[in-house]
FITORVO-847676 format. One record per residue: residue number from 1; residue in three letters; z, x, y of N, C-alpha, C, O in turn. Coordinates in steps of 0.2 Angstrom, whole numbers. Example, Ala and Ser with C-alpha at 12.3 -4.5 7.8 and 13.67 -1.06 7.14 Angstrom:
<recs>
<rec 1 'ala' <39 66 -28> <39 62 -22> <39 66 -16> <42 71 -17>>
<rec 2 'ser' <35 64 -11> <36 68 -5> <39 64 0> <40 67 6>>
</recs>
This chain:
<recs>
<rec 1 'met' <0 4 -6> <0 0 0> <0 4 6> <4 9 7>>
<rec 2 'glu' <-4 3 11> <-5 7 17> <1 4 22> <0 -1 25>>
<rec 3 'glu' <7 8 22> <13 6 25> <11 4 33> <14 0 36>>
<rec 4 'glu' <8 9 35> <7 8 43> <2 2 44> <4 -2 49>>
<rec 5 'lys' <-3 1 41> <-8 -4 42> <-4 -12 41> <-5 -16 45>>
<rec 6 'asp' <-1 -12 35> <1 -19 33> <8 -21 37> <10 -26 36>>
<rec 7 'leu' <10 -16 41> <16 -18 46> <14 -19 53> <19 -20 57>>
<rec 8 'asn' <8 -19 54> <6 -20 61> <6 -27 63> <5 -32 59>>
<rec 9 'ile' <9 -29 69> <10 -36 71> <3 -39 72> <-1 -36 75>>
<rec 10 'leu' <3 -45 69> <-4 -49 69> <-3 -53 76> <2 -56 77>>
<rec 11 'ser' <-9 -54 79> <-9 -59 85> <-9 -66 82> <-10 -67 76>>
<rec 12 'glu' <-8 -71 86> <-7 -78 84> <-14 -80 81> <-15 -83 76>>
<rec 13 'lys' <-20 -77 85> <-27 -79 82> <-28 -76 75> <-31 -79 71>>
<rec 14 'glu' <-26 -69 74> <-27 -66 68> <-23 -70 62> <-25 -71 57>>
<rec 15 'ile' <-17 -72 64> <-13 -76 59> <-17 -83 57> <-18 -84 51>>
<rec 16 'arg' <-19 -86 62> <-22 -93 61> <-29 -92 57> <-30 -95 52>>
<rec 17 'glu' <-32 -87 59> <-38 -85 54> <-37 -84 47> <-40 -86 42>>
<rec 18 'arg' <-31 -79 46> <-29 -78 39> <-27 -84 36> <-28 -84 30>>
<rec 19 'leu' <-24 -89 39> <-21 -95 36> <-26 -99 33> <-25 -103 29>>
<rec 20 'asn' <-32 -98 36> <-38 -102 33> <-39 -101 25> <-42 -105 22>>
<rec 21 'ser' <-37 -95 23> <-37 -93 16> <-31 -95 12> <-30 -93 6>>
<rec 22 'phe' <-26 -98 15> <-19 -99 12> <-18 -107 13> <-15 -109 18>>
<rec 23 'ser' <-20 -111 8> <-19 -118 8> <-11 -120 8> <-7 -117 4>>
<rec 24 'gly' <-10 -124 13> <-3 -126 14> <2 -123 18> <7 -125 20>>
<rec 25 'trp' <0 -116 19> <4 -112 24> <3 -114 31> <-3 -115 33>>
<rec 26 'ile' <8 -114 35> <7 -115 42> <11 -110 46> <16 -107 44>>
<rec 27 'phe' <8 -109 52> <12 -104 57> <16 -108 62> <13 -112 66>>
<rec 28 'ile' <22 -108 62> <27 -111 67> <33 -107 68> <35 -103 64>>
<rec 29 'asp' <35 -107 74> <42 -103 76> <41 -96 74> <46 -93 71>>
<rec 30 'asn' <35 -93 75> <34 -86 74> <35 -84 67> <37 -78 65>>
<rec 31 'lys' <33 -88 62> <33 -86 55> <28 -91 51> <25 -95 54>>
<rec 32 'ile' <26 -88 46> <22 -92 41> <26 -96 36> <31 -93 33>>
<rec 33 'thr' <25 -102 35> <30 -105 30> <26 -110 26> <20 -112 27>>
<rec 34 'lys' <29 -112 20> <26 -117 15> <31 -120 11> <36 -116 9>>
<rec 35 'thr' <31 -126 10> <35 -130 6> <32 -131 -1> <26 -133 -2>>
<rec 36 'phe' <36 -129 -7> <34 -130 -14> <38 -135 -17> <44 -135 -16>>
<rec 37 'leu' <35 -140 -21> <39 -144 -25> <38 -143 -32> <33 -141 -35>>
<rec 38 'phe' <44 -143 -36> <45 -142 -43> <48 -148 -47> <50 -153 -44>>
<rec 39 'ser' <47 -147 -54> <49 -153 -58> <56 -153 -59> <59 -158 -60>>
<rec 40 'ser' <60 -147 -58> <67 -147 -59> <70 -141 -54> <66 -137 -51>>
<rec 41 'phe' <76 -141 -53> <80 -136 -50> <79 -129 -54> <78 -124 -50>>
<rec 42 'asn' <79 -129 -60> <78 -123 -64> <72 -120 -63> <71 -114 -63>>
<rec 43 'asp' <66 -124 -63> <60 -122 -61> <59 -119 -55> <55 -114 -54>>
<rec 44 'ala' <62 -122 -49> <62 -119 -43> <66 -112 -43> <63 -107 -40>>
<rec 45 'leu' <71 -112 -46> <75 -105 -47> <70 -100 -51> <70 -94 -49>>
<rec 46 'ala' <66 -102 -56> <63 -97 -60> <57 -94 -56> <56 -88 -57>>
<rec 47 'ile' <54 -97 -51> <49 -93 -47> <52 -88 -42> <50 -83 -41>>
<rec 48 'ile' <58 -90 -40> <62 -86 -35> <64 -79 -39> <63 -74 -37>>
<rec 49 'asn' <66 -80 -45> <68 -75 -49> <62 -70 -51> <63 -64 -52>>
<rec 50 'glu' <56 -73 -52> <50 -70 -54> <48 -66 -48> <45 -61 -48>>
<rec 51 'leu' <49 -69 -42> <46 -66 -36> <50 -60 -34> <48 -55 -31>>
<rec 52 'ala' <57 -60 -35> <62 -55 -33> <60 -48 -34> <60 -44 -29>>
<rec 53 'pro' <58 -46 -40> <56 -39 -41> <50 -36 -37> <50 -31 -34>>
<rec 54 'phe' <45 -41 -36> <39 -39 -32> <41 -38 -25> <39 -33 -21>>
<rec 55 'cys' <46 -42 -22> <48 -42 -15> <52 -35 -14> <51 -32 -9>>
<rec 56 'asn' <56 -34 -19> <61 -27 -19> <56 -21 -19> <57 -17 -15>>
<rec 57 'asn' <50 -22 -23> <45 -16 -24> <42 -15 -17> <41 -9 -16>>
<rec 58 'ile' <40 -20 -13> <36 -19 -7> <41 -19 -1> <39 -19 4>>
<rec 59 'asp' <48 -20 -2> <52 -20 3> <51 -25 8> <51 -24 14>>
<rec 60 'his' <50 -31 6> <49 -37 10> <52 -43 7> <49 -45 2>>
<rec 61 'his' <57 -46 11> <61 -52 8> <60 -58 12> <62 -58 18>>
<rec 62 'pro' <57 -63 9> <57 -69 13> <63 -73 14> <68 -72 10>>
<rec 63 'asp' <64 -77 19> <69 -82 19> <67 -87 14> <62 -90 15>>
<rec 64 'ile' <72 -89 10> <71 -94 5> <76 -100 6> <82 -98 6>>
<rec 65 'his' <74 -106 6> <78 -112 7> <77 -116 1> <71 -119 0>>
<rec 66 'ile' <82 -117 -3> <82 -122 -9> <84 -129 -8> <90 -129 -5>>
<rec 67 'tyr' <81 -133 -9> <83 -140 -8> <82 -144 -15> <77 -148 -15>>
<rec 68 'tyr' <86 -143 -19> <86 -146 -26> <79 -144 -29> <78 -138 -32>>
<rec 69 'lys' <74 -148 -29> <67 -146 -32> <62 -144 -27> <56 -144 -29>>
<rec 70 'lys' <64 -143 -21> <60 -141 -16> <62 -134 -13> <68 -133 -13>>
<rec 71 'val' <57 -130 -13> <59 -123 -10> <54 -122 -4> <48 -123 -4>>
<rec 72 'val' <57 -119 1> <53 -117 7> <54 -110 9> <59 -107 9>>
<rec 73 'phe' <48 -107 9> <47 -100 10> <46 -98 17> <40 -101 19>>
<rec 74 'asp' <49 -95 21> <48 -92 28> <46 -85 28> <50 -81 25>>
<rec 75 'leu' <41 -83 30> <39 -76 30> <38 -73 38> <34 -76 42>>
<rec 76 'arg' <41 -68 39> <40 -64 45> <44 -57 44> <48 -57 40>>
<rec 77 'arg' <42 -52 47> <45 -45 46> <50 -44 52> <48 -43 58>>
<rec 78 'phe' <57 -44 50> <62 -42 55> <62 -36 58> <64 -35 63>>
<rec 79 'ser' <59 -31 54> <59 -24 56> <54 -22 62> <54 -17 65>>
<rec 80 'val' <50 -27 63> <45 -27 69> <47 -33 74> <42 -36 77>>
<rec 81 'gly' <53 -35 74> <55 -40 79> <54 -47 77> <53 -51 81>>
<rec 82 'gly' <54 -48 70> <53 -55 68> <46 -57 69> <45 -63 70>>
<rec 83 'lys' <41 -53 69> <34 -55 69> <31 -55 63> <33 -53 57>>
<rec 84 'val' <25 -58 63> <21 -59 56> <16 -53 56> <13 -51 61>>
<rec 85 'thr' <16 -50 49> <12 -44 48> <8 -45 42> <9 -50 38>>
<rec 86 'glu' <3 -41 41> <-1 -42 34> <3 -42 28> <2 -45 23>>
<rec 87 'arg' <9 -39 28> <13 -39 22> <16 -46 21> <17 -48 15>>
<rec 88 'asp' <17 -50 26> <19 -57 25> <13 -61 21> <15 -65 17>>
<rec 89 'phe' <7 -59 22> <2 -62 19> <2 -60 12> <-1 -63 7>>
<rec 90 'thr' <4 -54 10> <4 -51 4> <9 -55 -1> <8 -57 -6>>
<rec 91 'val' <15 -56 3> <20 -60 -1> <18 -67 -2> <19 -70 -7>>
<rec 92 'ala' <15 -70 3> <12 -77 3> <7 -78 -3> <8 -82 -7>>
<rec 93 'lys' <3 -73 -3> <-2 -73 -9> <2 -73 -16> <0 -76 -21>>
<rec 94 'lys' <7 -68 -17> <11 -68 -23> <14 -74 -24> <14 -76 -30>>
<rec 95 'ile' <17 -77 -19> <21 -84 -21> <16 -89 -23> <17 -92 -28>>
<rec 96 'asp' <10 -89 -20> <5 -94 -22> <3 -93 -29> <2 -97 -33>>
<rec 97 'asp' <1 -86 -31> <-1 -84 -37> <4 -87 -43> <2 -89 -48>>
<rec 98 'leu' <11 -85 -41> <16 -87 -46> <16 -94 -47> <16 -97 -53>>
<rec 99 'tyr' <16 -98 -41> <16 -105 -42> <11 -108 -46> <12 -112 -50>>
<rec 100 'phe' <5 -106 -44> <-1 -109 -47> <-3 -107 -54> <-7 -110 -58>>
<rec 101 'ser' <0 -101 -56> <0 -99 -63> <4 -101 -68> <3 -100 -74>>
<rec 102 'arg' <9 -105 -66> <15 -107 -71> <14 -115 -71> <11 -118 -66>>
<rec 103 'asp' <16 -117 -77> <17 -124 -77> <23 -127 -76> <27 -129 -80>>
<rec 104 'ile' <25 -126 -69> <32 -128 -67> <32 -133 -61> <37 -135 -58>>
<rec 105 'lys' <26 -136 -60> <26 -141 -54> <27 -147 -57> <27 -152 -53>>
</recs>
């Protein structure tokens, strides 16, 4: 991973252009966010547990809000002032890939 490049702060225009490739993700309050629905609380936790090693490996940890069978992921990079970077989109893609590759919806 090119650490310098993927931590550059993206402009709002760049963020909105990137979001065209990310169904369901929105830009609000200086973060990208998406809500996922699961069939059970355990299924919601399973995706978080599967995501954790990836996030640790790239040193980027989303804010995660669990509401029973609903999980909201908020992505922004606090080390650059709470702004959105390319690394946020890397995590968003991983979350989408995990969600759509499992039969947990």
